[in-house]
PDB file of N, CA, C and O in Angstrom:
ATOM      1  N   MET A   1     -53.765-162.222 228.012  1.00  0.00           N
ATOM      2  CA  MET A   1     -52.414-162.172 227.504  1.00  0.00           C
ATOM      3  C   MET A   1     -52.179-160.869 226.735  1.00  0.00           C
ATOM      4  O   MET A   1     -51.153-160.215 226.923  1.00  0.00           O
ATOM      5  N   VAL A   2     -53.121-160.493 225.876  1.00  0.00           N
ATOM      6  CA  VAL A   2     -52.997-159.270 225.095  1.00  0.00           C
ATOM      7  C   VAL A   2     -53.007-158.065 226.033  1.00  0.00           C
ATOM      8  O   VAL A   2     -52.225-157.132 225.857  1.00  0.00           O
ATOM      9  N   MET A   3     -53.889-158.086 227.023  1.00  0.00           N
ATOM     10  CA  MET A   3     -53.966-156.999 228.009  1.00  0.00           C
ATOM     11  C   MET A   3     -52.667-156.898 228.796  1.00  0.00           C
ATOM     12  O   MET A   3     -52.175-155.808 229.091  1.00  0.00           O
ATOM     13  N   GLU A   4     -52.135-158.050 229.122  1.00  0.00           N
ATOM     14  CA  GLU A   4     -50.895-158.084 229.898  1.00  0.00           C
ATOM     15  C   GLU A   4     -49.742-157.470 229.091  1.00  0.00           C
ATOM     16  O   GLU A   4     -48.948-156.702 229.633  1.00  0.00           O
ATOM     17  N   ASN A   5     -49.650-157.803 227.810  1.00  0.00           N
ATOM     18  CA  ASN A   5     -48.608-157.236 226.940  1.00  0.00           C
ATOM     19  C   ASN A   5     -48.803-155.728 226.754  1.00  0.00           C
ATOM     20  O   ASN A   5     -47.842-154.958 226.729  1.00  0.00           O
ATOM     21  N   LEU A   6     -50.073-155.329 226.624  1.00  0.00           N
ATOM     22  CA  LEU A   6     -50.385-153.912 226.469  1.00  0.00           C
ATOM     23  C   LEU A   6     -49.976-153.131 227.715  1.00  0.00           C
ATOM     24  O   LEU A   6     -49.433-152.031 227.619  1.00  0.00           O
ATOM     25  N   GLN A   7     -50.238-153.705 228.873  1.00  0.00           N
ATOM     26  CA  GLN A   7     -49.874-153.062 230.129  1.00  0.00           C
ATOM     27  C   GLN A   7     -48.345-152.979 230.263  1.00  0.00           C
ATOM     28  O   GLN A   7     -47.818-151.968 230.728  1.00  0.00           O
ATOM     29  N   LYS A   8     -47.640-154.032 229.858  1.00  0.00           N
ATOM     30  CA  LYS A   8     -46.175-154.030 229.915  1.00  0.00           C
ATOM     31  C   LYS A   8     -45.606-152.968 228.977  1.00  0.00           C
ATOM     32  O   LYS A   8     -44.639-152.284 229.313  1.00  0.00           O
ATOM     33  N   ASP A   9     -46.222-152.837 227.787  1.00  0.00           N
ATOM     34  CA  ASP A   9     -45.765-151.821 226.835  1.00  0.00           C
ATOM     35  C   ASP A   9     -45.961-150.410 227.396  1.00  0.00           C
ATOM     36  O   ASP A   9     -45.088-149.553 227.255  1.00  0.00           O
ATOM     37  N   LYS A  10     -47.118-150.175 228.035  1.00  0.00           N
ATOM     38  CA  LYS A  10     -47.380-148.868 228.632  1.00  0.00           C
ATOM     39  C   LYS A  10     -46.393-148.583 229.756  1.00  0.00           C
ATOM     40  O   LYS A  10     -45.866-147.475 229.865  1.00  0.00           O
ATOM     41  N   CYS A  11     -46.149-149.580 230.585  1.00  0.00           N
ATOM     42  CA  CYS A  11     -45.188-149.413 231.686  1.00  0.00           C
ATOM     43  C   CYS A  11     -43.790-149.153 231.140  1.00  0.00           C
ATOM     44  O   CYS A  11     -43.057-148.313 231.662  1.00  0.00           O
ATOM     45  N   SER A  12     -43.434-149.859 230.113  1.00  0.00           N
ATOM     46  CA  SER A  12     -42.121-149.669 229.506  1.00  0.00           C
ATOM     47  C   SER A  12     -41.998-148.264 228.914  1.00  0.00           C
ATOM     48  O   SER A  12     -40.969-147.606 229.065  1.00  0.00           O
ATOM     49  N   ALA A  13     -43.054-147.816 228.241  1.00  0.00           N
ATOM     50  CA  ALA A  13     -43.046-146.475 227.654  1.00  0.00           C
ATOM     51  C   ALA A  13     -42.970-145.413 228.752  1.00  0.00           C
ATOM     52  O   ALA A  13     -42.232-144.436 228.627  1.00  0.00           O
ATOM     53  N   LEU A  14     -43.732-145.608 229.819  1.00  0.00           N
ATOM     54  CA  LEU A  14     -43.689-144.660 230.932  1.00  0.00           C
ATOM     55  C   LEU A  14     -42.314-144.643 231.591  1.00  0.00           C
ATOM     56  O   LEU A  14     -41.801-143.584 231.951  1.00  0.00           O
ATOM     57  N   ARG A  15     -41.728-145.814 231.745  1.00  0.00           N
ATOM     58  CA  ARG A  15     -40.391-145.919 232.333  1.00  0.00           C
ATOM     59  C   ARG A  15     -39.373-145.166 231.463  1.00  0.00           C
ATOM     60  O   ARG A  15     -38.519-144.446 231.980  1.00  0.00           O
ATOM     61  N   ASP A  16     -39.472-145.339 230.149  1.00  0.00           N
ATOM     62  CA  ASP A  16     -38.561-144.648 229.233  1.00  0.00           C
ATOM     63  C   ASP A  16     -38.738-143.128 229.310  1.00  0.00           C
ATOM     64  O   ASP A  16     -37.761-142.379 229.334  1.00  0.00           O
ATOM     65  N   GLN A  17     -39.991-142.691 229.347  1.00  0.00           N
ATOM     66  CA  GLN A  17     -40.249-141.252 229.450  1.00  0.00           C
ATOM     67  C   GLN A  17     -39.732-140.685 230.769  1.00  0.00           C
ATOM     68  O   GLN A  17     -39.156-139.598 230.808  1.00  0.00           O
ATOM     69  N   LEU A  18     -39.945-141.432 231.840  1.00  0.00           N
ATOM     70  CA  LEU A  18     -39.460-140.998 233.144  1.00  0.00           C
ATOM     71  C   LEU A  18     -37.933-140.902 233.142  1.00  0.00           C
ATOM     72  O   LEU A  18     -37.358-139.953 233.676  1.00  0.00           O
ATOM     73  N   HIS A  19     -37.299-141.883 232.543  1.00  0.00           N
ATOM     74  CA  HIS A  19     -35.840-141.872 232.448  1.00  0.00           C
ATOM     75  C   HIS A  19     -35.357-140.648 231.657  1.00  0.00           C
ATOM     76  O   HIS A  19     -34.377-140.007 232.037  1.00  0.00           O
ATOM     77  N   GLN A  20     -36.044-140.331 230.567  1.00  0.00           N
ATOM     78  CA  GLN A  20     -35.673-139.164 229.762  1.00  0.00           C
ATOM     79  C   GLN A  20     -35.833-137.866 230.564  1.00  0.00           C
ATOM     80  O   GLN A  20     -34.988-136.975 230.491  1.00  0.00           O
ATOM     81  N   HIS A  21     -36.924-137.774 231.325  1.00  0.00           N
ATOM     82  CA  HIS A  21     -37.151-136.578 232.139  1.00  0.00           C
ATOM     83  C   HIS A  21     -36.097-136.444 233.238  1.00  0.00           C
ATOM     84  O   HIS A  21     -35.613-135.346 233.515  1.00  0.00           O
ATOM     85  N   VAL A  22     -35.753-137.552 233.848  1.00  0.00           N
ATOM     86  CA  VAL A  22     -34.722-137.521 234.889  1.00  0.00           C
ATOM     87  C   VAL A  22     -33.387-137.104 234.280  1.00  0.00           C
ATOM     88  O   VAL A  22     -32.664-136.297 234.863  1.00  0.00           O
ATOM     89  N   GLN A  23     -33.063-137.645 233.125  1.00  0.00           N
ATOM     90  CA  GLN A  23     -31.815-137.288 232.451  1.00  0.00           C
ATOM     91  C   GLN A  23     -31.807-135.803 232.086  1.00  0.00           C
ATOM     92  O   GLN A  23     -30.801-135.119 232.270  1.00  0.00           O
ATOM     93  N   ALA A  24     -32.924-135.316 231.572  1.00  0.00           N
ATOM     94  CA  ALA A  24     -33.018-133.896 231.220  1.00  0.00           C
ATOM     95  C   ALA A  24     -32.878-133.030 232.472  1.00  0.00           C
ATOM     96  O   ALA A  24     -32.238-131.979 232.430  1.00  0.00           O
ATOM     97  N   SER A  25     -33.469-133.461 233.572  1.00  0.00           N
ATOM     98  CA  SER A  25     -33.348-132.724 234.833  1.00  0.00           C
ATOM     99  C   SER A  25     -31.905-132.712 235.309  1.00  0.00           C
ATOM    100  O   SER A  25     -31.411-131.680 235.765  1.00  0.00           O
ATOM    101  N   ASP A  26     -31.227-133.844 235.209  1.00  0.00           N
ATOM    102  CA  ASP A  26     -29.815-133.918 235.604  1.00  0.00           C
ATOM    103  C   ASP A  26     -28.968-132.968 234.758  1.00  0.00           C
ATOM    104  O   ASP A  26     -28.097-132.273 235.281  1.00  0.00           O
ATOM    105  N   ASP A  27     -29.225-132.942 233.462  1.00  0.00           N
ATOM    106  CA  ASP A  27     -28.485-132.038 232.577  1.00  0.00           C
ATOM    107  C   ASP A  27     -28.743-130.580 232.958  1.00  0.00           C
ATOM    108  O   ASP A  27     -27.821-129.766 233.001  1.00  0.00           O
ATOM    109  N   PHE A  28     -30.008-130.264 233.234  1.00  0.00           N
ATOM    110  CA  PHE A  28     -30.374-128.904 233.622  1.00  0.00           C
ATOM    111  C   PHE A  28     -29.678-128.512 234.927  1.00  0.00           C
ATOM    112  O   PHE A  28     -29.148-127.408 235.051  1.00  0.00           O
ATOM    113  N   ILE A  29     -29.688-129.418 235.885  1.00  0.00           N
ATOM    114  CA  ILE A  29     -29.043-129.145 237.178  1.00  0.00           C
ATOM    115  C   ILE A  29     -27.543-128.927 236.987  1.00  0.00           C
ATOM    116  O   ILE A  29     -26.973-128.010 237.577  1.00  0.00           O
ATOM    117  N   GLN A  30     -26.906-129.753 236.176  1.00  0.00           N
ATOM    118  CA  GLN A  30     -25.473-129.587 235.920  1.00  0.00           C
ATOM    119  C   GLN A  30     -25.181-128.251 235.237  1.00  0.00           C
ATOM    120  O   GLN A  30     -24.189-127.595 235.554  1.00  0.00           O
ATOM    121  N   ASN A  31     -26.036-127.852 234.309  1.00  0.00           N
ATOM    122  CA  ASN A  31     -25.866-126.554 233.647  1.00  0.00           C
ATOM    123  C   ASN A  31     -26.023-125.402 234.640  1.00  0.00           C
ATOM    124  O   ASN A  31     -25.284-124.419 234.579  1.00  0.00           O
ATOM    125  N   MET A  32     -26.983-125.527 235.549  1.00  0.00           N
ATOM    126  CA  MET A  32     -27.181-124.494 236.562  1.00  0.00           C
ATOM    127  C   MET A  32     -25.982-124.412 237.498  1.00  0.00           C
ATOM    128  O   MET A  32     -25.549-123.315 237.851  1.00  0.00           O
ATOM    129  N   ILE A  33     -25.449-125.544 237.898  1.00  0.00           N
ATOM    130  CA  ILE A  33     -24.271-125.566 238.768  1.00  0.00           C
ATOM    131  C   ILE A  33     -23.084-124.916 238.060  1.00  0.00           C
ATOM    132  O   ILE A  33     -22.345-124.139 238.663  1.00  0.00           O
ATOM    133  N   SER A  34     -22.906-125.234 236.790  1.00  0.00           N
ATOM    134  CA  SER A  34     -21.815-124.628 236.013  1.00  0.00           C
ATOM    135  C   SER A  34     -21.988-123.113 235.915  1.00  0.00           C
ATOM    136  O   SER A  34     -21.018-122.363 236.028  1.00  0.00           O
ATOM    137  N   ALA A  35     -23.215-122.674 235.707  1.00  0.00           N
ATOM    138  CA  ALA A  35     -23.483-121.234 235.613  1.00  0.00           C
ATOM    139  C   ALA A  35     -23.197-120.542 236.944  1.00  0.00           C
ATOM    140  O   ALA A  35     -22.630-119.450 236.965  1.00  0.00           O
ATOM    141  N   LEU A  36     -23.584-121.168 238.046  1.00  0.00           N
ATOM    142  CA  LEU A  36     -23.312-120.593 239.364  1.00  0.00           C
ATOM    143  C   LEU A  36     -21.815-120.536 239.645  1.00  0.00           C
ATOM    144  O   LEU A  36     -21.319-119.557 240.202  1.00  0.00           O
ATOM    145  N   ASP A  37     -21.101-121.583 239.261  1.00  0.00           N
ATOM    146  CA  ASP A  37     -19.644-121.589 239.437  1.00  0.00           C
ATOM    147  C   ASP A  37     -19.000-120.444 238.656  1.00  0.00           C
ATOM    148  O   ASP A  37     -18.121-119.751 239.166  1.00  0.00           O
ATOM    149  N   ALA A  38     -19.445-120.257 237.422  1.00  0.00           N
ATOM    150  CA  ALA A  38     -18.899-119.179 236.589  1.00  0.00           C
ATOM    151  C   ALA A  38     -19.229-117.816 237.200  1.00  0.00           C
ATOM    152  O   ALA A  38     -18.399-116.907 237.186  1.00  0.00           O
ATOM    153  N   PHE A  39     -20.437-117.682 237.734  1.00  0.00           N
ATOM    154  CA  PHE A  39     -20.849-116.420 238.357  1.00  0.00           C
ATOM    155  C   PHE A  39     -19.993-116.116 239.584  1.00  0.00           C
ATOM    156  O   PHE A  39     -19.647-114.962 239.835  1.00  0.00           O
ATOM    157  N   GLU A  40     -19.650-117.158 240.349  1.00  0.00           N
ATOM    158  CA  GLU A  40     -18.803-116.972 241.528  1.00  0.00           C
ATOM    159  C   GLU A  40     -17.389-116.551 241.132  1.00  0.00           C
ATOM    160  O   GLU A  40     -16.753-115.782 241.853  1.00  0.00           O
ATOM    161  N   ARG A  41     -16.891-117.042 240.001  1.00  0.00           N
ATOM    162  CA  ARG A  41     -15.538-116.718 239.546  1.00  0.00           C
ATOM    163  C   ARG A  41     -15.459-115.347 238.887  1.00  0.00           C
ATOM    164  O   ARG A  41     -14.366-114.802 238.733  1.00  0.00           O
ATOM    165  N   GLU A  42     -16.590-114.785 238.500  1.00  0.00           N
ATOM    166  CA  GLU A  42     -16.592-113.535 237.742  1.00  0.00           C
ATOM    167  C   GLU A  42     -15.850-112.399 238.448  1.00  0.00           C
ATOM    168  O   GLU A  42     -15.036-111.743 237.798  1.00  0.00           O
ATOM    169  N   PRO A  43     -16.078-112.125 239.739  1.00  0.00           N
ATOM    170  CA  PRO A  43     -15.342-111.028 240.379  1.00  0.00           C
ATOM    171  C   PRO A  43     -13.828-111.240 240.345  1.00  0.00           C
ATOM    172  O   PRO A  43     -13.072-110.286 240.160  1.00  0.00           O
ATOM    173  N   ILE A  44     -13.392-112.458 240.517  1.00  0.00           N
ATOM    174  CA  ILE A  44     -11.962-112.762 240.478  1.00  0.00           C
ATOM    175  C   ILE A  44     -11.419-112.491 239.082  1.00  0.00           C
ATOM    176  O   ILE A  44     -10.346-111.907 238.929  1.00  0.00           O
ATOM    177  N   LEU A  45     -12.160-112.916 238.070  1.00  0.00           N
ATOM    178  CA  LEU A  45     -11.718-112.692 236.693  1.00  0.00           C
ATOM    179  C   LEU A  45     -11.696-111.205 236.356  1.00  0.00           C
ATOM    180  O   LEU A  45     -10.779-110.729 235.686  1.00  0.00           O
ATOM    181  N   LEU A  46     -12.709-110.469 236.822  1.00  0.00           N
ATOM    182  CA  LEU A  46     -12.736-109.028 236.570  1.00  0.00           C
ATOM    183  C   LEU A  46     -11.565-108.334 237.259  1.00  0.00           C
ATOM    184  O   LEU A  46     -10.973-107.406 236.708  1.00  0.00           O
ATOM    185  N   GLU A  47     -11.237-108.787 238.460  1.00  0.00           N
ATOM    186  CA  GLU A  47     -10.088-108.223 239.178  1.00  0.00           C
ATOM    187  C   GLU A  47      -8.788-108.512 238.420  1.00  0.00           C
ATOM    188  O   GLU A  47      -7.921-107.647 238.305  1.00  0.00           O
ATOM    189  N   ASN A  48      -8.669-109.729 237.910  1.00  0.00           N
ATOM    190  CA  ASN A  48      -7.479-110.085 237.121  1.00  0.00           C
ATOM    191  C   ASN A  48      -7.378-109.232 235.865  1.00  0.00           C
ATOM    192  O   ASN A  48      -6.288-108.787 235.504  1.00  0.00           O
ATOM    193  N   ILE A  49      -8.491-109.003 235.204  1.00  0.00           N
ATOM    194  CA  ILE A  49      -8.504-108.171 233.998  1.00  0.00           C
ATOM    195  C   ILE A  49      -8.070-106.749 234.345  1.00  0.00           C
ATOM    196  O   ILE A  49      -7.292-106.137 233.613  1.00  0.00           O
ATOM    197  N   GLU A  50      -8.571-106.228 235.458  1.00  0.00           N
ATOM    198  CA  GLU A  50      -8.200-104.879 235.887  1.00  0.00           C
ATOM    199  C   GLU A  50      -6.702-104.790 236.176  1.00  0.00           C
ATOM    200  O   GLU A  50      -6.051-103.826 235.774  1.00  0.00           O
ATOM    201  N   GLN A  51      -6.158-105.779 236.864  1.00  0.00           N
ATOM    202  CA  GLN A  51      -4.722-105.790 237.169  1.00  0.00           C
ATOM    203  C   GLN A  51      -3.891-105.864 235.890  1.00  0.00           C
ATOM    204  O   GLN A  51      -2.890-105.161 235.750  1.00  0.00           O
ATOM    205  N   LEU A  52      -4.308-106.711 234.969  1.00  0.00           N
ATOM    206  CA  LEU A  52      -3.574-106.843 233.710  1.00  0.00           C
ATOM    207  C   LEU A  52      -3.650-105.566 232.879  1.00  0.00           C
ATOM    208  O   LEU A  52      -2.678-105.189 232.223  1.00  0.00           O
ATOM    209  N   THR A  53      -4.795-104.907 232.905  1.00  0.00           N
ATOM    210  CA  THR A  53      -4.953-103.649 232.178  1.00  0.00           C
ATOM    211  C   THR A  53      -4.019-102.581 232.750  1.00  0.00           C
ATOM    212  O   THR A  53      -3.372-101.845 232.004  1.00  0.00           O
ATOM    213  N   GLN A  54      -3.958-102.508 234.071  1.00  0.00           N
ATOM    214  CA  GLN A  54      -3.061-101.538 234.705  1.00  0.00           C
ATOM    215  C   GLN A  54      -1.598-101.846 234.393  1.00  0.00           C
ATOM    216  O   GLN A  54      -0.811-100.942 234.112  1.00  0.00           O
ATOM    217  N   GLU A  55      -1.246-103.117 234.443  1.00  0.00           N
ATOM    218  CA  GLU A  55       0.130-103.516 234.129  1.00  0.00           C
ATOM    219  C   GLU A  55       0.465-103.185 232.673  1.00  0.00           C
ATOM    220  O   GLU A  55       1.574-102.741 232.375  1.00  0.00           O
ATOM    221  N   ASN A  56      -0.482-103.399 231.779  1.00  0.00           N
ATOM    222  CA  ASN A  56      -0.287-103.078 230.367  1.00  0.00           C
ATOM    223  C   ASN A  56      -0.039-101.576 230.187  1.00  0.00           C
ATOM    224  O   ASN A  56       0.856-101.175 229.443  1.00  0.00           O
ATOM    225  N   MET A  57      -0.829-100.757 230.865  1.00  0.00           N
ATOM    226  CA  MET A  57      -0.645 -99.309 230.773  1.00  0.00           C
ATOM    227  C   MET A  57       0.725 -98.906 231.322  1.00  0.00           C
ATOM    228  O   MET A  57       1.402 -98.063 230.734  1.00  0.00           O
ATOM    229  N   ARG A  58       1.130 -99.493 232.431  1.00  0.00           N
ATOM    230  CA  ARG A  58       2.427 -99.183 233.023  1.00  0.00           C
ATOM    231  C   ARG A  58       3.559 -99.546 232.062  1.00  0.00           C
ATOM    232  O   ARG A  58       4.514 -98.786 231.895  1.00  0.00           O
ATOM    233  N   LEU A  59       3.439-100.716 231.435  1.00  0.00           N
ATOM    234  CA  LEU A  59       4.475-101.151 230.498  1.00  0.00           C
ATOM    235  C   LEU A  59       4.534-100.254 229.266  1.00  0.00           C
ATOM    236  O   LEU A  59       5.619 -99.968 228.759  1.00  0.00           O
ATOM    237  N   LYS A  60       3.384 -99.812 228.784  1.00  0.00           N
ATOM    238  CA  LYS A  60       3.369 -98.890 227.643  1.00  0.00           C
ATOM    239  C   LYS A  60       4.059 -97.578 228.000  1.00  0.00           C
ATOM    240  O   LYS A  60       4.820 -97.031 227.202  1.00  0.00           O
ATOM    241  N   GLN A  61       3.790 -97.080 229.199  1.00  0.00           N
ATOM    242  CA  GLN A  61       4.449 -95.850 229.638  1.00  0.00           C
ATOM    243  C   GLN A  61       5.955 -96.053 229.765  1.00  0.00           C
ATOM    244  O   GLN A  61       6.738 -95.166 229.426  1.00  0.00           O
ATOM    245  N   GLU A  62       6.351 -97.208 230.248  1.00  0.00           N
ATOM    246  CA  GLU A  62       7.774 -97.523 230.381  1.00  0.00           C
ATOM    247  C   GLU A  62       8.449 -97.585 229.011  1.00  0.00           C
ATOM    248  O   GLU A  62       9.578 -97.122 228.852  1.00  0.00           O
ATOM    249  N   ILE A  63       7.768 -98.148 228.039  1.00  0.00           N
ATOM    250  CA  ILE A  63       8.310 -98.207 226.671  1.00  0.00           C
ATOM    251  C   ILE A  63       8.524 -96.798 226.132  1.00  0.00           C
ATOM    252  O   ILE A  63       9.571 -96.499 225.558  1.00  0.00           O
ATOM    253  N   VAL A  64       7.531 -95.937 226.318  1.00  0.00           N
ATOM    254  CA  VAL A  64       7.656 -94.555 225.843  1.00  0.00           C
ATOM    255  C   VAL A  64       8.833 -93.873 226.526  1.00  0.00           C
ATOM    256  O   VAL A  64       9.619 -93.188 225.871  1.00  0.00           O
ATOM    257  N   ARG A  65       8.962 -94.054 227.828  1.00  0.00           N
ATOM    258  CA  ARG A  65      10.053 -93.430 228.580  1.00  0.00           C
ATOM    259  C   ARG A  65      11.414 -93.917 228.081  1.00  0.00           C
ATOM    260  O   ARG A  65      12.329 -93.120 227.872  1.00  0.00           O
ATOM    261  N   LEU A  66      11.537 -95.232 227.893  1.00  0.00           N
ATOM    262  CA  LEU A  66      12.814 -95.790 227.437  1.00  0.00           C
ATOM    263  C   LEU A  66      13.144 -95.359 226.009  1.00  0.00           C
ATOM    264  O   LEU A  66      14.304 -95.098 225.690  1.00  0.00           O
ATOM    265  N   ARG A  67      12.133 -95.285 225.158  1.00  0.00           N
ATOM    266  CA  ARG A  67      12.372 -94.812 223.790  1.00  0.00           C
ATOM    267  C   ARG A  67      12.848 -93.366 223.798  1.00  0.00           C
ATOM    268  O   ARG A  67      13.754 -92.990 223.054  1.00  0.00           O
ATOM    269  N   ASP A  68      12.221 -92.563 224.652  1.00  0.00           N
ATOM    270  CA  ASP A  68      12.646 -91.160 224.747  1.00  0.00           C
ATOM    271  C   ASP A  68      14.103 -91.061 225.173  1.00  0.00           C
ATOM    272  O   ASP A  68      14.849 -90.234 224.650  1.00  0.00           O
ATOM    273  N   ILE A  69      14.509 -91.893 226.113  1.00  0.00           N
ATOM    274  CA  ILE A  69      15.903 -91.886 226.568  1.00  0.00           C
ATOM    275  C   ILE A  69      16.831 -92.272 225.427  1.00  0.00           C
ATOM    276  O   ILE A  69      17.848 -91.617 225.196  1.00  0.00           O
ATOM    277  N   ILE A  70      16.481 -93.335 224.714  1.00  0.00           N
ATOM    278  CA  ILE A  70      17.320 -93.809 223.609  1.00  0.00           C
ATOM    279  C   ILE A  70      17.412 -92.752 222.518  1.00  0.00           C
ATOM    280  O   ILE A  70      18.506 -92.457 222.037  1.00  0.00           O
ATOM    281  N   TYR A  71      16.281 -92.180 222.123  1.00  0.00           N
ATOM    282  CA  TYR A  71      16.285 -91.204 221.034  1.00  0.00           C
ATOM    283  C   TYR A  71      16.997 -89.921 221.441  1.00  0.00           C
ATOM    284  O   TYR A  71      17.657 -89.292 220.614  1.00  0.00           O
ATOM    285  N   SER A  72      16.872 -89.526 222.699  1.00  0.00           N
ATOM    286  CA  SER A  72      17.549 -88.291 223.120  1.00  0.00           C
ATOM    287  C   SER A  72      19.063 -88.489 223.117  1.00  0.00           C
ATOM    288  O   SER A  72      19.802 -87.557 222.799  1.00  0.00           O
ATOM    289  N   LYS A  73      19.535 -89.683 223.463  1.00  0.00           N
ATOM    290  CA  LYS A  73      20.973 -89.972 223.402  1.00  0.00           C
ATOM    291  C   LYS A  73      21.444 -90.000 221.952  1.00  0.00           C
ATOM    292  O   LYS A  73      22.505 -89.471 221.620  1.00  0.00           O
ATOM    293  N   ASP A  74      20.641 -90.624 221.096  1.00  0.00           N
ATOM    294  CA  ASP A  74      21.015 -90.732 219.684  1.00  0.00           C
ATOM    295  C   ASP A  74      21.059 -89.362 219.021  1.00  0.00           C
ATOM    296  O   ASP A  74      21.939 -89.096 218.201  1.00  0.00           O
ATOM    297  N   GLU A  75      20.119 -88.495 219.369  1.00  0.00           N
ATOM    298  CA  GLU A  75      20.064 -87.176 218.745  1.00  0.00           C
ATOM    299  C   GLU A  75      21.289 -86.346 219.099  1.00  0.00           C
ATOM    300  O   GLU A  75      21.757 -85.551 218.284  1.00  0.00           O
ATOM    301  N   GLY A  76      21.809 -86.522 220.298  1.00  0.00           N
ATOM    302  CA  GLY A  76      22.989 -85.775 220.701  1.00  0.00           C
ATOM    303  C   GLY A  76      24.216 -86.172 219.906  1.00  0.00           C
ATOM    304  O   GLY A  76      25.134 -85.368 219.744  1.00  0.00           O
ATOM    305  N   ASN A  77      24.247 -87.391 219.410  1.00  0.00           N
ATOM    306  CA  ASN A  77      25.397 -87.889 218.660  1.00  0.00           C
ATOM    307  C   ASN A  77      25.273 -87.658 217.156  1.00  0.00           C
ATOM    308  O   ASN A  77      26.250 -87.817 216.424  1.00  0.00           O
ATOM    309  N   MET A  78      24.082 -87.285 216.689  1.00  0.00           N
ATOM    310  CA  MET A  78      23.870 -87.132 215.253  1.00  0.00           C
ATOM    311  C   MET A  78      24.185 -85.712 214.803  1.00  0.00           C
ATOM    312  O   MET A  78      24.117 -84.754 215.574  1.00  0.00           O
ATOM    313  N   SER A  79      24.527 -85.619 213.549  1.00  0.00           N
ATOM    314  CA  SER A  79      24.718 -84.290 212.972  1.00  0.00           C
ATOM    315  C   SER A  79      23.353 -83.660 212.729  1.00  0.00           C
ATOM    316  O   SER A  79      22.344 -84.360 212.646  1.00  0.00           O
ATOM    317  N   SER A  80      23.328 -82.353 212.618  1.00  0.00           N
ATOM    318  CA  SER A  80      22.055 -81.659 212.424  1.00  0.00           C
ATOM    319  C   SER A  80      21.404 -82.040 211.097  1.00  0.00           C
ATOM    320  O   SER A  80      20.177 -82.099 211.009  1.00  0.00           O
ATOM    321  N   LYS A  81      22.206 -82.301 210.063  1.00  0.00           N
ATOM    322  CA  LYS A  81      21.645 -82.705 208.765  1.00  0.00           C
ATOM    323  C   LYS A  81      20.954 -84.066 208.874  1.00  0.00           C
ATOM    324  O   LYS A  81      19.866 -84.259 208.331  1.00  0.00           O
ATOM    325  N   LEU A  82      21.587 -85.001 209.572  1.00  0.00           N
ATOM    326  CA  LEU A  82      21.001 -86.332 209.737  1.00  0.00           C
ATOM    327  C   LEU A  82      19.728 -86.246 210.576  1.00  0.00           C
ATOM    328  O   LEU A  82      18.734 -86.903 210.268  1.00  0.00           O
ATOM    329  N   ARG A  83      19.756 -85.447 211.621  1.00  0.00           N
ATOM    330  CA  ARG A  83      18.585 -85.282 212.481  1.00  0.00           C
ATOM    331  C   ARG A  83      17.424 -84.709 211.676  1.00  0.00           C
ATOM    332  O   ARG A  83      16.292 -85.169 211.822  1.00  0.00           O
ATOM    333  N   ASP A  84      17.680 -83.722 210.836  1.00  0.00           N
ATOM    334  CA  ASP A  84      16.642 -83.130 209.988  1.00  0.00           C
ATOM    335  C   ASP A  84      16.098 -84.145 208.992  1.00  0.00           C
ATOM    336  O   ASP A  84      14.896 -84.176 208.729  1.00  0.00           O
ATOM    337  N   ALA A  85      16.965 -84.964 208.443  1.00  0.00           N
ATOM    338  CA  ALA A  85      16.532 -85.980 207.481  1.00  0.00           C
ATOM    339  C   ALA A  85      15.625 -87.007 208.158  1.00  0.00           C
ATOM    340  O   ALA A  85      14.638 -87.448 207.568  1.00  0.00           O
ATOM    341  N   LEU A  86      15.949 -87.381 209.367  1.00  0.00           N
ATOM    342  CA  LEU A  86      15.123 -88.365 210.077  1.00  0.00           C
ATOM    343  C   LEU A  86      13.766 -87.791 210.466  1.00  0.00           C
ATOM    344  O   LEU A  86      12.781 -88.526 210.522  1.00  0.00           O
ATOM    345  N   ARG A  87      13.702 -86.525 210.728  1.00  0.00           N
ATOM    346  CA  ARG A  87      12.424 -85.895 211.083  1.00  0.00           C
ATOM    347  C   ARG A  87      11.462 -85.891 209.901  1.00  0.00           C
ATOM    348  O   ARG A  87      10.248 -85.991 210.077  1.00  0.00           O
ATOM    349  N   GLU A  88      12.021 -85.772 208.678  1.00  0.00           N
ATOM    350  CA  GLU A  88      11.184 -85.715 207.475  1.00  0.00           C
ATOM    351  C   GLU A  88      10.693 -87.073 207.187  1.00  0.00           C
ATOM    352  O   GLU A  88       9.964 -87.273 206.215  1.00  0.00           O
TER     353      GLU A  88
END
């Protein structure tokens, strides 16, 4: 009876350890799959970043161009004293 209980305890402990190892393996596999998915998406994300960077540069240039147009129109309407005061 004592031997039988001891054997059941060992089997139970082994079963628990096996379950823990399987769970750890499942977690590891899921992490690897997630990492591979992220690696596959990386070129797409880098391309998106490049497109957004180019669009940002284009918009900044457009802002400068539009400001120049606005300021050049305003300067033509201002008196020379006012223009000098704004430059200072």
